[in-house]
C-alpha positions, 0 to 999 in steps of 0.5 A: 783471557784478559779482563774485557776492556769495558769492564776494566773502564767501568771499575775505574769510573766506578771506584777509581783506584781501588777498583782498578787495583782489584781488577788488575789483582784478578787479571794477575791471578788469572795470568799466574794460574794459566802460567802454572797450567791450571787454566780450568781452575783459573777460569772458574775463579775468575768467573766467581770474583767476576760475578761477585 
């Protein structure tokens, strides 16, 4: 599961580098959790951070 392109581009437009970096960090964290095998936990964390 990747960060939807629309949210990613909105992030870039709204706060440029800081938001882009944050979006990439969230996506990287999710991918690491998926690789580690805790997919459901990763999805919950991702959705919580996305809603914030």
